[in-house]
C-alpha positions in Angstrom: 115.7 104.6 96.7 112.4 102.7 96.7 109.9 103.8 94.1 106.5 102.5 92.7 107.2 102.4 88.9 104.5 102.0 86.3 105.9 100.4 83.2 102.8 100.7 81.1 99.2 101.8 81.5 96.7 99.5 83.3 99.5 97.4 84.9 100.5 96.8 88.5 103.0 99.0 90.3 106.5 97.7 90.5 107.9 98.4 93.9 111.6 98.5 93.1 115.0 100.2 93.7 115.9 103.0 91.4 118.8 105.5 91.5 118.4 108.5 93.8 117.6 111.7 91.9 120.3 114.5 91.8 119.4 118.1 91.6 120.5 119.9 88.4 120.6 123.6 87.9 117.3 125.2 88.9 116.1 122.0 90.5 115.7 120.6 94.0 115.3 117.2 95.5 113.0 116.4 98.4 112.4 113.5 100.7 108.8 112.4 100.5 106.9 111.5 103.6 103.4 111.0 102.1 101.7 111.3 98.7 98.0 111.5 97.9 96.3 108.9 95.8 93.6 110.8 93.9 91.4 109.9 90.9 93.5 112.2 88.7 96.6 109.9 88.9 94.4 106.8 88.9 93.4 108.0 85.4 97.1 107.8 84.4 97.5 104.3 85.9 94.3 103.0 84.3 95.3 104.3 80.8 92.4 106.7 80.5 94.8 109.6 80.2 98.1 109.2 78.3 101.4 109.3 80.2 105.0 108.7 79.4 106.2 105.3 80.7 108.0 104.0 82.6 106.8 106.6 85.2 106.5 107.3 88.9 103.2 108.9 89.4 101.9 111.1 92.2 102.0 114.8 93.1 100.1 115.5 96.3 103.3 115.4 98.4 104.4 116.4 101.9 108.2 116.4 101.6 111.4 118.0 102.9 114.1 119.6 100.7 117.3 117.7 101.0 119.3 119.1 98.1 119.2 122.3 95.9 120.9 122.7 92.6 122.8 125.6 91.2 120.8 128.9 90.9 118.1 127.9 93.3 117.2 130.9 95.4 113.7 130.3 97.0 114.4 127.0 98.7 116.8 125.7 101.4 117.6 122.3 102.8 115.1 121.6 105.5 112.2 123.4 104.0 108.9 121.5 104.2 107.2 121.6 100.8 104.4 120.4 98.6 104.4 120.3 94.8 102.7 122.4 92.1 101.1 119.9 89.8 101.4 121.8 86.5 104.7 122.2 84.7 104.4 125.9 83.7 107.1 128.1 82.2 107.0 130.9 84.8 107.5 133.7 82.3 104.7 133.9 79.7 101.8 136.4 80.0 99.6 133.9 81.9 102.3 133.0 84.4 103.3 136.6 84.9 99.6 137.4 85.7 99.4 134.6 88.2 97.3 132.4 85.9 99.7 129.5 85.8 97.1 126.8 85.0 96.7 128.6 81.6 100.4 128.8 80.9 101.1 129.5 77.2 104.0 127.0 77.3 102.3 124.3 79.4 104.6 121.4 79.7 102.4 118.7 81.3 102.1 117.4 84.8 104.2 116.2 87.7 103.9 112.4 87.8 103.0 112.2 84.1 105.6 113.9 82.0 108.2 113.8 84.8 108.5 111.4 87.8 106.4 112.2 90.8 105.9 111.5 94.5 105.4 107.7 94.7 109.0 107.3 95.7 111.3 108.1 98.6 112.7 111.2 96.8 111.4 113.5 94.2 113.3 116.0 91.9 111.4 119.0 90.5 112.1 122.4 89.0 112.4 125.0 91.7 109.1 126.6 90.8 107.2 123.3 91.3 108.0 123.2 95.0 105.9 125.3 97.3 107.3 126.0 100.7 104.7 125.5 103.5 104.0 127.8 106.4 104.9 127.2 110.1 102.3 125.6 112.3 101.3 122.6 110.2 101.4 119.1 111.9 103.4 117.7 108.9 105.2 115.2 111.1 102.1 113.8 112.7 99.8 114.0 109.6 101.9 114.2 106.5 99.2 112.6 104.4 96.7 115.4 105.3 99.3 118.0 104.6 100.1 116.5 101.2 96.6 116.1 99.8 95.6 119.7 100.8 97.4 121.1 97.7 94.5 119.7 95.7 91.8 118.5 98.0 91.4 121.9 99.7 93.1 124.3 97.3 90.9 123.4 94.4 87.6 124.1 96.3 89.2 127.3 97.7 89.9 128.4 94.1 86.3 127.7 93.2 85.0 129.9 96.0 87.0 132.8 94.6 86.3 132.1 90.9 82.6 131.7 91.4 82.4 134.7 93.8 80.6 132.5 96.4 79.6 134.7 99.3 78.2 134.2 102.8 74.5 133.5 102.8 74.3 132.1 99.3 73.1 128.6 98.5 75.6 126.2 96.8 74.8 122.8 95.2 77.8 120.5 95.0 77.4 117.7 92.4 79.5 114.7 93.2 79.6 115.8 96.8 80.7 112.4 98.1 83.9 112.3 96.1 87.4 113.2 97.2 87.1 116.8 95.9 83.4 117.2 96.3 83.3 116.6 100.0 86.0 119.2 100.4 84.0 121.6 98.3 81.2 121.0 100.8 83.6 121.8 103.6 85.0 124.9 102.0 81.6 126.3 101.0 80.4 125.9 104.5 83.6 127.6 105.8 82.7 130.5 103.5 79.3 130.9 105.1 77.2 129.4 102.4 74.2 127.1 102.7 75.3 123.8 101.1 73.3 121.2 99.3 75.2 117.9 98.6 74.1 116.1 95.4 75.3 112.5 94.9 74.1 109.1 93.8 75.6 107.2 96.7 73.4 107.5 99.8 76.2 105.8 101.8 78.2 109.0 101.6 75.6 111.4 102.8 76.5 111.1 106.5 80.0 112.2 105.6 78.7 115.1 103.6 76.6 116.3 106.5 79.7 115.9 108.8 81.6 118.0 106.3 79.0 120.8 106.5 76.1 120.0 104.1 72.8 121.5 105.2 70.8 119.2 103.0 71.4 116.3 100.7 69.8 115.2 97.4 70.0 111.6 96.3 70.3 111.9 92.5 69.6 108.2 92.1 66.2 108.5 93.7 64.7 111.9 92.9 64.7 114.5 90.0 67.6 116.7 91.0 66.3 120.0 89.5 62.9 119.6 91.2 64.6 118.8 94.5 66.9 121.8 94.3 64.1 124.2 93.4 62.0 122.8 96.2 64.8 123.2 98.7 65.2 126.9 97.6 61.5 127.8 97.6 61.6 127.9 93.8 64.4 130.6 93.7 67.1 128.2 92.5 70.7 127.9 93.8 73.3 130.7 93.6 76.0 128.4 92.5 76.2 124.8 91.2 79.7 123.3 91.4 79.9 120.1 89.3 82.7 117.6 90.0 81.0 115.0 87.8 80.5 117.2 84.7 78.5 114.7 82.8 75.9 116.0 80.3 73.1 115.2 82.7 74.7 116.9 85.8 75.8 120.0 83.9 72.3 120.5 82.4 70.7 119.8 85.8 73.0 122.3 87.5 72.2 125.0 84.9 68.4 124.5 85.2 68.6 124.7 89.0 70.3 128.1 89.0 68.5 131.2 90.2 69.0 134.7 89.0 72.7 135.6 88.6 73.5 132.0 89.3 76.9 130.5 88.4 77.6 127.0 87.0 81.2 125.8 87.6 82.6 122.7 85.8 85.8 121.1 86.9 86.3 118.6 84.1 85.0 115.3 85.3 83.5 113.5 82.3 84.1 116.6 80.1 81.0 116.0 78.0 79.2 118.5 75.8 75.9 119.8 77.1 73.1 122.1 76.2 72.1 125.5 77.7 69.2 127.8 77.0 70.4 131.1 75.7 67.1 132.6 76.9 67.8 131.4 80.4 71.4 132.8 80.3 70.1 136.1 79.2 67.1 136.6 81.4 68.7 135.3 84.5 72.1 136.7 83.7 73.7 133.4 84.4 77.4 132.6 84.2 79.1 129.4 83.1 82.7 129.0 84.4 85.5 126.5 84.0 87.9 126.1 86.8 91.2 124.5 85.9 93.3 123.6 89.0 94.8 126.4 91.0 97.6 129.0 91.2 100.6 128.7 93.6 99.2 131.7 95.4 95.9 129.9 96.0 97.8 126.9 97.4 99.8 129.1 99.8 96.6 130.8 100.9 95.0 127.4 101.5 97.8 126.3 103.7 97.7 129.5 105.6 94.1 128.6 106.5 95.2 125.2 107.7 98.0 126.7 109.8 95.4 129.0 111.4 93.3 125.9 112.2 90.3 127.1 110.1 90.2 124.0 107.7 91.7 120.6 107.6 91.4 117.9 104.9 89.6 114.5 105.3 91.8 111.5 104.7 90.3 108.1 105.4 92.7 105.7 103.8 96.5 105.8 104.5 98.5 102.8 103.3 102.2 101.8 103.0 103.8 101.6 99.6 103.4 97.9 99.6 99.6 98.3 99.5 99.4 100.8 96.6 97.4 98.4 94.4 94.7 98.0 97.0 94.6 101.7 97.7 94.1 102.5 94.0 91.4 99.9 93.7 89.5 101.7 96.4 90.0 105.0 94.5 88.9 103.4 91.2 85.7 102.1 92.8 84.9 105.3 94.6 85.0 103.6 97.9 87.3 106.1 99.7 85.4 108.8 101.5 87.5 112.0 101.5 91.0 111.4 100.3 93.5 108.5 100.2 97.2 108.6 100.5 100.4 106.5 100.6 102.8 106.7 103.5 106.2 106.9 101.9 108.6 107.4 104.9 
């Protein structure tokens, strides 16, 4: 099969022929139609996050099961699937409680510790394939179907985790990014008033198209003052930070109103300061949100099948143009999500 192999960090992809995978016990093999090209896997490629090389990266797949190994019960040949990014054990107390991102025996990531979706076929443990519902246009838009397991499922999880309700005001930091713009979309779907915060004014039109009621140019104004002004001094009900730099986290916290929630999704992962007095007197909450559960992925795809939401994919390239696509992702030039067309 054809695969895009990385032999070392910060090196070009090697589009080459490798042996077809064979399903072992408890595994399945799927034919990949498209695979998303997000910033998470660009970090692997660029060497900012360690990975085991040589490696085929990628996990945001739209694929079809073509082989199942011994003992596999939940999958059949012909099932349309996506992947579950985290290699969890499936039996610890966290997995049993449907908190798989916090697995006590976490084994790494699809596309980092084991080969991923930048190939014509992918082999994964049974639990790392998620069967998709009927009603999705996976044949016509496989890239959109593939990226949704992160692009839409992650913001969907944030809505639940931060208890965002209809009528509340949500500020999204990094709103023009591949996840941020979908958080704008999902918060609007939930009935919230949405304020998009970003430093790239060129992305504000797309943020408005995705559902932002107002935008704040963080490169031109003082963000906290702008958010307080837009809320009549009351502050926002939730600040969702996809940048998670010290400056954005502290701005988000200071812009919260009473019973406000600050959500960090990694990003820069920097330490930051909070006022204990503000936490106490406003009854604020600070939350981390680490990926999603398989249940949240399934619920997200059910929303798509009902036509309630659909991801934004603005760059779809063939495997031969993987380098150019990743350059766009690295430079933040892709609005919405980017993906490779595999088959």
